[in-house]
C-alpha positions, 0 to 999 in steps of 0.5 A, a space after each residue: 194229061 198224064 195219069 200218075 198213081 199216088 199215095 194220098 196219105 202223104 198229104 199229111 207229112 211235111 211238106 203238108 198238103 203236097 202229094 209226095 210222088 218220088 224221092 231222088 234216085 228212088 225206084 218210084 222216080 224211075 216209074 214216073 213218066 217224064 215230068 216238068 215243073 208246073 205240068 198239070 197231071 191227074 193223080 189217082 189211087 186204086 180206091 177210085 179217088 183222083 184229083 188234078 194237080 200241079 207238078 213240083 220238082 223241089 231243090 232236093 230233087 223230090 217230085 211232089 204235086 199240089 192237088 187242086 182241091 176243086 177237082 177231087 172226085 171219086 170214080 168208084 160207082 156208087 151202089 144203088 140203095 135198096 128201096 125201104 122195107 115196108 112193114 107187114 111184109 
């Protein structure tokens, strides 16, 4: 599967629940790998979040992606918690 850097903040703007990958003719569109309608990809960000998604190429020429909510994952290693401090030490 192709991996594409994404801004997950775009999930909140219309159309809601779709990640906006690139507007037609934009520099972002030129940075995308070759994509096809319905193709499965992995979207990721630099904070360690990633999700599998289905590519959508809408009638206006926008490249969008519909995340599969069951595949969200955080790839950042979690810090090991410190042991509790004992009283009297």
